[in-house]
N, C-alpha and C positions, 0 to 999 in steps of 0.2 A: 024886629030882627035883633036889635041890640040886646034886649032883655033875654031873648032866646039864646043868644051867644053866651051871655053871662051865666044863664042857667046850665048850659052844657059845660062850661068851664068849671063851675062850682061842683057839679055832679061828678066830674071826672077826677076831682082832687080828693086826697085823703081828709078825713075829718080832723080838724084842728081846733083845739079849745085852749085858750090861754089868756092871761092878762099881760099886756105889754105896757111898760112904763116908759114913756118917751121923755128923755132928758133934754134933748135939744133937737133942732131941725135946721137943715142947710139945703140951699137950692141945688138941684142936679144941674151940672154944667151944661150949658147950651139950651136950657129950658126955662121958661118964665114961670110956669105953674106946676112944676114937679119938684118934690122935696125928699131928701133922705131923712128918715126919722132915726135918731140915734138913741140907743137904749142899752142898759146893762142886763135887761131881762132875758134876752136871747142873743145868740151870736149871729144869726142870719141878718142879711141886709134887708132893710124895710124901706120901701119907696111908696110915697103917696103921690100918684100921678093924676093931676087934675087938668092936664093939657092934651093928652093923646086922644085919638078918636074913641078908644075904649078906655074909660077912666076907672081908676080903682086903687086898691092897696095891694102891693106885691111883697111877699115875705120870702126871702131866699133869692137864688139866682138860677138862670137857665132852666133846664127841664125839671129841676128839683123845686122850683119856685111854686108857691101857692098864691093864687090871685083871687081877690074879692072885688067884684064889680060894684061900682058906686054910680049913682046918677050924678050928673054934673053939679047940681045944686047941693047934694049931700057931700060930695067931695070938697067943694068950696067951703061948706059949713064946718066940716071936720078940720080942714086947714086952719080956718079962723079960730076955732075953739082951741086947737093945739097951740097956735101962736100966742093966744091970749094967756094960756096957762104958763107958757115958757117966759113970756114977758113979765109975769108976776113971780118969776124964779121958783115955779112949782113944776112938778111933773104932770104929764097928761096921760091918763090910762085909757087903753083901748081894750075892751072885752071882745075877744074873737071866738066865735064858735059858729061855723058854717056861714060866716060873714061878720061884719062889724056890728055886734049887738048893741054896744053902748060905748060912750066915751065921756070922760069927765076929768076934772082937775083932781089930782091925788097927791099923796106925799111919798 
C-alpha cells in the first residue's frame, strides 16, 4: 500500500530535474528524525523526513510542494551520507529527477 501511495503521489507531480547542493542541515523542531536541508541552489524549503509514516524528501511548501517517497532505510542512509559530507565541511549534492536518482559529496 505504501509503495502504491508513493507511486500515485509521484505520478501526480510535475517532472522535476535538478541538482541540489546542500550546505547545511538542521533538525525540524519537534521531530527527532526530520531535517531541513539548507541550500543556495533553490529558494524552496527542503525537508528530509525520516520520521513520519510516509517518509521522503519534500521540496516546497503546501499544495505547491513536490514529494519524493523514500523507503525508511534509504531515508536514513541519505541522512547519514549528507551529515558525513557536512561534517567534512563539504556540500552534499542530490540529483533529483522523478525521485532522488543519486547523492554524493560535492564542492
